[in-house]
C-alpha positions in Angstrom: 72.0 147.0 -61.3 73.7 145.1 -58.5 74.5 141.6 -58.6 74.8 138.9 -55.6 78.5 137.4 -54.9 78.5 134.9 -52.1 76.6 137.2 -49.4 77.6 140.4 -51.0 75.4 142.8 -52.9 77.7 144.4 -55.2 77.1 147.2 -58.0 77.9 145.9 -61.3 81.1 147.6 -62.2 82.5 146.5 -58.7 81.7 142.8 -59.0 83.3 142.4 -62.6 86.8 142.9 -61.2 86.4 140.2 -58.3 87.6 136.7 -58.1 86.4 133.9 -55.6 89.9 134.6 -53.8 88.7 138.3 -53.0 86.0 136.8 -50.5 86.8 133.5 -49.5 88.7 133.8 -46.3 89.6 130.2 -45.7 91.6 129.1 -48.7 94.5 131.3 -50.5 94.1 131.8 -54.4 96.8 128.8 -54.8 94.5 126.6 -52.5 91.3 127.6 -54.7 93.0 127.0 -58.1 93.7 123.2 -56.7 90.1 123.0 -55.7 88.8 124.0 -58.8 91.0 121.6 -60.7 89.4 118.8 -58.8 85.9 120.3 -59.1 85.8 120.2 -63.0 82.8 118.2 -64.4 81.3 117.4 -60.9 78.5 118.8 -58.6 79.5 119.3 -54.8 78.9 121.0 -51.7 81.2 122.1 -49.2 81.7 124.6 -46.4 83.8 127.4 -46.4 84.4 131.0 -44.9 83.6 134.0 -46.7 84.2 137.7 -46.3 81.7 140.4 -46.5 82.4 143.7 -48.0 82.7 145.0 -44.7 85.2 142.4 -43.6 83.3 140.7 -41.4 83.3 136.8 -41.8 80.5 134.3 -42.6 80.3 130.6 -42.5 78.8 129.4 -45.7 77.9 125.8 -47.6 78.5 125.9 -51.3 77.1 124.3 -54.1 78.7 124.1 -57.1 78.6 122.7 -60.8 81.5 122.5 -62.6 80.9 122.5 -66.7 82.9 122.7 -69.7 81.5 125.2 -72.5 83.6 125.6 -75.5 86.6 123.7 -73.8 86.4 126.2 -71.0 85.7 125.0 -67.3 83.3 127.0 -65.8 81.5 126.8 -62.4 78.2 127.7 -61.2 78.1 128.3 -57.4 75.6 129.4 -55.0 76.2 130.1 -51.1 74.2 129.8 -48.7 74.7 131.7 -44.9 75.2 128.6 -42.4 76.0 130.9 -39.4 73.3 129.8 -37.5 73.6 126.0 -38.2 77.2 126.3 -37.1 76.4 128.0 -33.9 73.8 124.9 -33.2 76.4 122.3 -34.0 78.8 124.3 -31.4 76.3 124.2 -28.6 75.4 120.6 -29.1 79.1 119.8 -28.9 79.4 121.8 -25.7 75.9 120.2 -24.1 77.4 116.7 -24.9 80.7 117.5 -23.4 79.0 118.9 -20.5 76.5 115.9 -20.0 79.2 113.5 -20.6 81.4 115.3 -17.8 78.9 114.8 -15.2 79.2 111.5 -13.0 75.1 111.8 -12.8 73.6 109.5 -15.2 71.0 111.7 -17.5 68.5 109.7 -19.7 66.3 111.2 -22.5 63.1 108.7 -23.0 60.5 108.5 -25.7 56.8 108.1 -24.0 57.1 104.2 -24.6 60.5 104.0 -22.7 62.8 103.8 -25.6 66.1 105.9 -25.0 66.5 108.8 -27.0 69.7 109.9 -25.8 72.0 109.2 -22.5 75.5 110.2 -21.1 78.2 108.3 -20.6 77.8 107.9 -17.1 74.3 106.4 -17.6 75.7 103.5 -19.6 79.3 103.3 -17.8 77.7 102.9 -14.4 75.5 100.2 -15.4 78.1 98.1 -17.2 76.7 98.5 -20.6 78.2 99.4 -23.8 76.7 102.4 -25.4 75.4 100.2 -28.1 73.9 97.8 -25.6 72.2 100.3 -23.8 70.9 102.2 -26.8 69.2 98.8 -27.7 67.2 98.5 -24.7 64.1 100.1 -23.2 64.1 101.7 -19.7 61.5 98.8 -19.0 64.2 96.2 -19.6 66.8 98.4 -17.2 64.1 98.7 -14.6 63.8 95.5 -12.3 60.2 94.0 -13.0 58.6 95.5 -9.8 59.8 99.0 -11.0 58.9 98.5 -14.7 55.3 97.8 -13.6 55.6 101.4 -12.1 56.5 102.8 -15.5 53.2 104.0 -17.2 51.7 105.8 -13.9 55.1 107.6 -13.7 55.0 108.7 -16.7 51.4 109.8 -16.9 52.0 111.6 -13.5 55.1 113.6 -15.2 52.8 114.5 -17.9 50.4 115.9 -16.0 52.5 117.7 -13.6 55.5 118.6 -15.9 58.0 116.7 -13.5 58.1 113.8 -10.9 60.4 112.7 -8.3 60.6 108.9 -7.6 62.7 106.0 -6.9 63.7 103.3 -9.0 66.1 100.1 -9.2 68.0 99.4 -12.5 69.5 95.9 -13.4 73.2 96.3 -14.2 74.9 94.1 -16.9 76.6 91.8 -14.2 72.9 91.2 -12.7 73.4 93.5 -9.5 70.9 96.0 -8.7 71.6 99.7 -8.7 69.1 101.9 -6.5 68.6 105.5 -8.1 66.8 108.7 -7.7 64.8 109.6 -10.9 64.2 113.7 -11.5 62.0 113.6 -14.4 60.6 116.5 -16.5 58.4 116.6 -19.3 
């Protein structure tokens, strides 16, 4: 018979002699003892790194429930592999870093013109704070003449998959900024 410990599938005789410190690669045995003291009687979720039987490391999220049975503090814990989630988080951080390091304005809009995302250059170059611009709609940012063209331009982008056109944005100080929009759906 085999049991699963963390991400290991271990024959029953082998698992009997293991301790969490044998597969947790993030904290020492002493640190784990301290963490377990703080978990007594609590349900919690945390992230850590486990070591597989072959020595490779794995990012995991652990859900644990501390219980007391006959005066003894025990823990039920299950872990799940979050390697893909961690990779995606790192990619998002890198993407945000790259988008915010460019001097070009980058906007992601909903079909109604609401802002879903924009980079730092987008709000700074127009004099708004991030929150001020996020509360606006691109139609408010566009001059009245350009706002009238929003619907036909969205239609063109949706039909063709892309569109390039000129527009004018109103900056916070009232000045007008001419922009070239290169849009894709």
